[in-house]
C-alpha positions as CSV (number, residue, x, y, z in Angstrom):
1,M,0.0,0.0,0.0
2,T,1.4,3.4,-1.0
3,S,0.9,6.5,1.1
4,S,2.0,9.0,-1.5
5,P,-0.5,11.4,-3.1
6,F,-2.2,10.2,-6.2
7,T,-1.8,12.5,-9.2
8,G,-3.6,11.9,-12.4
9,T,-6.1,13.0,-15.0
10,F,-9.5,12.1,-13.7
11,S,-11.8,12.7,-16.6
12,T,-11.3,13.2,-20.3
13,L,-14.1,13.7,-22.7
14,R,-14.0,14.1,-26.5
15,C,-16.9,15.3,-28.6
16,S,-17.2,15.8,-32.3
17,G,-13.7,15.7,-33.5
18,S,-11.4,17.5,-31.0
19,T,-8.0,15.9,-31.1
20,T,-5.9,17.8,-28.5
21,N,-4.3,15.5,-26.0
22,N,-2.4,18.1,-23.9
23,L,-3.2,21.2,-22.0
24,T,-1.2,23.7,-24.1
25,S,-4.3,25.0,-25.8
26,C,-6.6,24.7,-22.8
27,L,-7.8,27.3,-20.4
28,I,-9.0,26.7,-16.9
29,C,-12.6,27.5,-17.0
30,R,-13.6,26.4,-13.4
31,E,-12.1,25.2,-10.2
32,R,-13.9,23.5,-7.4
33,S,-12.5,21.7,-4.4
34,G,-9.0,21.9,-5.9
35,I,-10.0,20.3,-9.1
36,R,-9.2,22.3,-12.2
37,I,-11.5,22.0,-15.3
38,F,-9.9,22.8,-18.6
39,E,-11.6,23.5,-22.0
40,D,-9.7,23.3,-25.3
41,V,-9.9,26.7,-26.8
42,S,-8.3,25.7,-30.1
43,S,-11.2,23.6,-31.2
44,Q,-13.7,26.3,-30.5
45,K,-12.3,28.3,-33.4
46,N,-12.8,25.6,-36.0
47,G,-16.2,24.4,-34.6
48,K,-15.1,20.8,-34.0
49,G,-16.2,20.6,-30.4
50,V,-14.6,21.0,-27.0
51,L,-12.1,18.8,-25.1
52,V,-12.8,18.9,-21.4
53,K,-10.2,17.7,-18.9
54,S,-10.3,17.9,-15.2
55,V,-7.1,17.5,-13.1
56,G,-6.6,17.1,-9.4
57,V,-4.3,15.8,-6.7
58,I,-5.6,13.6,-3.9
59,D,-3.6,13.2,-0.7
60,A,-4.7,9.6,0.0
61,T,-3.6,6.0,-0.3
62,A,-4.0,4.2,-3.6
63,D,-6.7,1.9,-2.1
64,C,-8.7,4.9,-1.0
65,V,-8.5,6.6,-4.3
66,F,-9.4,3.4,-6.1
67,E,-12.6,3.0,-4.1
68,V,-13.6,6.6,-4.6
69,F,-12.8,6.5,-8.3
70,L,-14.9,3.4,-9.0
71,N,-17.8,4.5,-6.9
72,I,-20.9,5.4,-9.1
73,E,-23.0,7.0,-6.4
74,R,-23.8,10.5,-7.6
75,Q,-23.4,12.3,-4.3
76,K,-19.9,10.8,-3.6
77,R,-18.7,11.1,-7.2
78,Y,-19.9,14.7,-7.5
79,E,-17.3,15.7,-4.8
80,W,-14.5,15.3,-7.4
81,D,-16.3,14.8,-10.7
82,M,-18.9,17.4,-11.2
83,L,-19.3,16.8,-15.0
84,M,-21.0,13.5,-14.4
85,G,-24.7,13.2,-13.9
86,D,-26.0,9.7,-13.1
87,L,-24.0,6.5,-13.5
88,E,-25.5,3.1,-13.7
89,L,-23.6,-0.3,-13.5
90,I,-25.0,-2.2,-16.5
91,E,-23.0,-5.4,-16.1
92,S,-20.0,-6.7,-14.1
93,Y,-17.6,-9.5,-15.1
94,D,-15.0,-11.4,-13.0
95,G,-14.8,-8.6,-10.3
96,N,-12.2,-6.6,-12.3
97,Y,-14.3,-5.6,-15.4
98,D,-17.6,-3.8,-15.8
99,V,-19.8,-1.8,-18.1
100,V,-21.2,1.6,-17.0
101,Y,-23.9,3.9,-18.5
102,G,-23.9,7.6,-17.7
103,T,-25.1,11.0,-18.4
104,Y,-23.4,14.4,-18.1
105,D,-24.6,17.2,-15.9
106,P,-25.4,20.0,-18.3
107,K,-24.9,22.7,-15.6
108,Y,-21.1,22.7,-16.3
109,L,-21.2,21.9,-20.1
110,T,-23.3,24.9,-21.2
111,R,-22.0,24.8,-24.8
112,W,-24.0,21.6,-25.4
113,H,-27.5,22.2,-26.6
114,S,-28.6,18.6,-26.2
115,K,-28.4,16.1,-23.3
116,R,-25.5,13.7,-23.6
117,D,-25.1,10.1,-22.5
118,F,-22.3,7.5,-22.8
119,I,-21.4,3.9,-22.2
120,F,-17.9,2.7,-21.3
121,S,-16.2,-0.4,-20.1
122,R,-13.6,-0.3,-17.4
123,Q,-11.0,-2.8,-16.3
124,W,-8.7,-2.6,-13.3
125,F,-5.6,-4.3,-11.9
126,R,-3.9,-4.1,-8.6
127,A,-0.1,-4.5,-8.8
128,Q,2.0,-6.3,-6.1
129,D,3.2,-2.9,-4.9
130,G,-0.4,-1.8,-4.1
131,T,-0.8,0.6,-7.1
132,Y,-3.8,0.3,-9.4
133,T,-4.2,0.6,-13.2
134,I,-7.7,1.4,-14.5
135,L,-8.5,1.2,-18.2
136,H,-11.6,2.9,-19.8
137,F,-12.8,2.0,-23.3
138,P,-15.9,3.2,-25.2
139,A,-18.6,0.5,-25.3
140,I,-21.9,-0.5,-26.8
141,H,-24.3,-2.6,-24.8
142,K,-27.6,-4.2,-25.8
143,K,-29.2,-3.2,-22.4
144,K,-28.7,0.5,-23.2
145,P,-29.6,1.4,-26.8
146,P,-29.6,5.1,-27.8
147,R,-32.0,7.0,-25.6
148,S,-34.6,9.4,-26.9
149,G,-33.7,13.0,-26.2
150,Y,-30.0,12.2,-25.7
151,R,-27.0,12.4,-28.0
152,R,-24.6,9.5,-27.4
153,T,-21.0,10.6,-26.8
154,K,-18.1,8.3,-27.4
155,I,-15.7,8.3,-24.4
156,N,-12.0,8.3,-25.3
157,R,-9.8,5.4,-24.3
158,K,-7.9,6.2,-21.2
159,M,-5.7,4.8,-18.5
160,Y,-5.3,5.9,-14.9
161,Y,-2.4,4.7,-12.8
């Protein structure tokens, strides 16, 4: 078990063609509880969407951060991830892999004119040194077809460690 602070990118969202993967063209648009939310200003000029990235540092053990990170309860998640609306566990496999459906909270994503939802799969591993690796992939699931009134957003592949 490690006692050093966890530093990482907590949430990355790509919509309609933005390809920026760094923060050089991003501006901090909000900060809440020490979490900085960035918007990609370069993509606003060409009309290809907005890349949103939130970054924060947590002074906690890897086990504690892992439990908080995987929690899908809105009240607990909203303390560090205010972009998410509701999350629902669709299916779980082998205790280290599951599929999640979610919506975004439009309060902080005011540029979007329609409601957005998404589906992703996540897989996690615990190393012998107590650190975790969490993988997120976009997904499709028969239990959650496209929802009327929502625009389905594809989540970028990402890794947290």
